[in-house]
C-alpha positions in Angstrom: 404.9 67.3 233.0 404.9 71.0 233.5 406.4 73.2 230.8 409.9 74.4 230.8 410.6 77.8 232.3 413.6 79.9 231.1 415.1 82.0 234.1 417.5 84.6 232.9 420.1 85.7 235.4 419.1 82.6 237.3 422.4 82.1 239.0 422.1 85.6 240.6 420.5 86.3 244.0 416.8 86.3 243.4 417.1 84.1 240.2 418.8 81.3 242.2 416.0 81.3 244.9 413.4 81.5 242.3 414.9 78.5 240.5 414.7 76.3 243.7 411.0 77.3 244.1 410.2 76.6 240.5 411.7 73.2 240.7 410.0 72.5 244.0 406.8 73.2 242.2 407.6 70.7 239.4 408.8 73.1 236.7 411.9 71.9 234.6 414.2 75.0 234.4 416.9 76.2 232.1 419.1 79.0 233.3 421.0 81.6 231.0 423.6 83.7 232.8 426.7 85.5 231.9 428.0 85.2 235.3 429.0 88.8 235.4 427.5 89.2 239.0 427.3 85.5 240.0 429.3 82.2 240.2 428.5 79.0 238.4 429.0 77.2 241.9 425.5 78.5 242.7 424.3 75.6 240.5 425.8 73.3 243.3 423.7 75.0 246.0 420.6 74.8 244.0 421.0 71.2 243.3 421.8 70.6 247.2 418.5 72.1 248.3 416.0 70.8 245.5 417.7 67.7 244.5 417.6 68.7 240.9 420.4 70.4 238.8 418.8 72.8 236.5 420.1 73.1 233.0 422.5 75.9 232.5 423.7 78.0 229.5 426.6 80.5 230.1 425.7 83.2 227.6 424.7 86.9 227.5 421.1 87.8 226.8 422.2 90.9 224.9 423.4 88.4 222.4 420.3 87.6 220.4 422.0 84.7 218.4 422.8 83.2 221.9 419.2 83.5 223.0 417.8 82.0 219.8 420.3 79.1 220.1 419.1 78.4 223.5 415.4 78.3 222.4 416.4 75.8 219.7 418.5 73.7 222.1 415.7 73.8 224.8 412.4 73.5 222.8 409.1 73.8 224.7 409.8 76.9 226.9 406.4 78.3 227.8 407.4 80.8 230.3 410.3 83.4 231.1 411.2 85.0 234.2 413.7 87.8 233.5 416.2 88.7 236.2 419.1 89.5 233.7 419.9 93.1 234.5 422.4 95.2 236.3 420.6 96.4 239.5 422.6 98.8 241.7 421.4 102.4 242.0 424.6 103.9 242.9 426.6 102.2 240.2 423.9 103.2 237.6 424.7 106.9 238.3 428.3 106.2 237.4 427.8 103.8 234.5 424.4 104.8 232.9 425.3 103.3 229.5 426.1 99.9 230.9 422.7 99.9 232.6 420.7 101.1 229.5 422.6 98.6 227.2 422.4 95.6 229.5 418.8 96.1 230.8 417.1 97.2 227.7 418.8 95.0 225.0 418.2 92.0 227.2 414.7 92.6 227.4 414.1 93.6 223.7 415.9 90.4 222.6 413.7 88.2 224.9 410.5 89.8 223.7 411.6 89.3 220.0 412.5 85.6 220.5 409.2 85.1 222.6 407.0 86.0 219.4 408.9 83.6 217.3 408.8 80.7 219.7 405.3 80.8 221.1 406.2 81.5 224.5 403.1 82.3 226.6 404.2 84.7 229.1 407.0 86.7 230.7 407.3 87.7 234.4 409.4 90.8 234.5 411.5 91.8 237.4 410.5 95.4 238.1 411.2 97.7 241.0 409.6 100.1 243.5 412.0 102.6 242.0 409.3 103.3 239.1 407.5 105.2 241.8 410.4 107.6 242.2 410.1 109.7 245.4 406.5 109.0 246.2 404.0 111.7 247.5 402.4 109.3 249.8 403.2 105.9 251.4 402.6 103.1 251.3 402.5 103.0 247.5 399.9 100.9 245.5 400.0 99.9 241.9 398.0 103.0 241.1 400.5 105.4 242.7 402.0 107.7 239.8 405.0 106.7 238.0 407.4 109.5 238.8 410.5 110.7 237.1 413.2 108.1 237.9 416.0 109.2 240.4 418.7 107.1 238.8 419.3 105.3 235.4 418.7 102.0 237.1 415.1 103.0 238.0 414.8 104.5 234.6 415.7 101.2 233.0 412.7 99.6 234.9 410.3 102.4 233.8 411.4 102.1 230.1 411.2 98.2 230.3 407.7 98.4 231.7 406.8 100.7 228.8 408.5 98.4 226.2 406.6 95.4 227.4 403.4 97.3 227.3 403.9 98.5 223.7 405.0 95.2 222.4 401.7 93.5 223.9 399.5 96.3 222.8 400.9 95.9 219.2 399.3 92.6 219.1 402.1 90.2 220.6 400.4 86.9 221.4 401.8 86.7 224.9 401.1 87.8 228.4 403.2 89.6 230.9 403.1 90.1 234.9 405.3 93.0 236.1 406.4 92.4 239.7 407.5 95.7 241.3 409.6 94.6 244.2 410.8 96.3 247.1 414.0 95.6 248.9 414.9 91.9 248.7 417.2 90.7 251.6 418.2 87.3 253.4 419.2 84.1 252.2 417.9 80.4 251.8 417.2 79.0 255.4 419.5 76.1 254.4 422.4 78.6 254.0 423.1 76.9 250.5 422.4 79.9 248.4 422.4 83.6 249.3 423.5 86.9 248.1 427.1 86.9 246.9 428.1 89.8 244.5 431.4 89.8 242.7 433.6 92.5 244.2 432.5 95.2 246.7 428.7 94.7 247.5 426.4 97.3 245.9 423.5 96.3 248.2 423.0 97.0 251.9 422.7 93.4 253.6 425.7 91.7 252.0 427.8 94.9 252.8 426.3 94.8 256.4 427.1 91.1 256.9 430.6 91.6 255.5 431.4 94.4 257.8 430.0 92.4 260.8 432.3 89.5 259.7 435.3 91.9 259.5 435.8 91.6 255.7 434.9 95.3 255.4 436.0 97.9 257.8 432.6 99.4 258.3 429.1 100.0 256.8 428.4 103.5 255.6 424.8 104.6 256.2 424.2 107.1 253.5 422.6 110.1 255.3 421.2 110.7 258.8 419.4 113.8 258.0 416.4 112.6 256.0 412.7 113.4 257.1 412.4 110.1 258.8 412.2 109.1 262.5 415.9 108.4 262.8 417.1 110.4 259.8 418.0 107.3 257.6 416.3 106.1 254.6 413.2 104.0 255.0 412.7 100.8 252.8 410.5 97.8 252.6 412.7 94.8 253.1 411.3 91.5 251.7 412.6 88.1 252.5 414.0 86.7 249.2 412.4 83.3 249.5 408.9 85.0 250.0 409.8 87.0 247.0 410.9 83.9 245.0 407.4 82.2 245.7 405.6 85.1 244.1 407.3 84.4 240.9 406.0 80.8 240.8 402.6 81.9 241.4 402.9 84.5 238.6 404.0 82.0 236.1 401.4 79.5 237.0 398.8 82.4 236.7 399.8 83.2 233.1 400.2 79.6 232.0 396.9 78.4 233.5 395.2 81.4 231.7 394.1 82.9 235.0 395.3 86.5 234.2 392.6 89.0 234.0 394.5 91.3 231.5 397.4 90.7 229.2 399.6 92.8 231.4 399.3 92.7 235.1 401.2 94.7 237.8 401.7 93.8 241.4 403.6 95.3 244.2 405.7 92.8 246.2 406.5 94.0 249.7 405.7 93.5 253.3 403.9 96.7 253.8 406.2 97.8 256.5 408.9 100.5 256.3 412.2 99.9 258.2 414.9 102.4 258.2 418.6 101.5 257.4 419.5 102.0 261.2 416.5 100.1 262.1 417.7 97.2 259.8 421.2 97.3 261.5 419.4 97.0 264.9 417.2 94.2 263.7 420.4 92.3 262.6 422.2 92.9 265.9 419.2 91.8 267.9 418.8 88.6 265.8 422.4 87.7 265.8 424.0 89.2 268.8 426.6 90.4 266.4 427.6 94.2 266.3 427.9 96.0 262.9 430.6 98.7 262.7 429.1 101.5 260.8 429.5 105.1 260.1 427.1 108.0 258.9 428.2 109.1 255.4 426.9 111.9 253.1 423.7 111.2 251.1 424.1 109.1 248.0 422.9 110.4 244.6 419.8 108.5 243.4 418.6 107.3 246.7 415.0 107.9 247.6 414.0 109.0 251.0 411.3 106.5 252.1 409.2 104.1 250.2 407.1 101.0 251.2 404.5 98.9 249.7 400.8 98.5 250.0 400.9 94.8 249.0 397.0 94.4 249.2 396.6 93.5 245.6 399.3 90.9 245.5 397.8 89.5 248.8 394.3 89.4 247.5 394.5 88.4 243.8 397.7 86.2 244.0 397.1 84.9 247.4 400.7 85.7 248.2 402.0 87.2 251.4 405.4 88.1 252.6 405.3 87.0 256.3 408.9 86.1 257.2 409.8 88.2 260.3 412.8 90.6 259.5 414.8 89.1 262.3 414.5 85.7 260.9 415.7 87.2 257.5 418.6 88.8 259.2 419.6 85.3 261.0 419.5 83.6 257.6 421.6 86.3 256.0 424.2 85.8 258.8 424.0 82.0 258.4 424.8 82.3 254.8 427.9 84.7 255.5 429.1 82.2 258.1 428.8 79.4 255.5 430.8 81.4 253.0 433.5 81.8 255.7 433.5 78.1 256.5 434.1 77.3 252.8 436.9 79.9 252.6 434.9 81.9 249.9 434.5 85.2 252.0 
């Protein structure tokens, strides 16, 4: 029997896909989520895909008493994957205290309880935003950490520093920091996908809702950047590819294969795609037009960033190889499933 894994924010977008992959790999999972940006019905989708309904606790990780209670109620948790965080760059510019309070207090509570409960490792959901506006692309794990351009990005930088300081102080656990680029798409089954509460803060759900006619049009924030078509460039990674990397990371720590107590990996495809290029990929893959307009630049946005994923490829044996058109088809299939169910 494999050890139990705690997935914080496990009914969210990346968390739910990771729970599916963990269960497929034989790990019993308990989810803690406050449902602030997700829905409890996600558990039904996870169960339909994997045949297993994960244990679920509705609670907020900023409440350390609730976190301690979970560990007492579910003994034997050996690994944590932390997705419990607010995650929108634009929103963080408007609500910085929300981001600092939620993202940092959650992490500190988890690290404190880990030390009490003999948890062996934590996989931290970090971000390419720690590199700020990079001088050179693609970025490697050795690229300089630049001043964050948003409170969201700053919470990821500070979180990495907190983990490093705690482990360097003698904490008896390990950590793998996964700096991911831009997760997109949905599970090929169309049973789970990205469904934020309210107006989407991320590009692809807004794109699919605009294509469906739910939103009037998609705003492309800026067409005057120093890029081939003037729109920002990102490294868009399929969410299922991303989820699989978390399972590899947990196994690496629990099997004592980590080369250091703290390891860092970039998770991306190595290919930069512009916002307008992504719209074109969606339209090509689905045959559906996306109504869109050019809007002013958005505060906090980075001009261009994409990954050099060689370290993850070579050390973890992990590759993000789902073609972007397939990812866009899966995103559209998920949007159509939501319409079919009368949800969106």
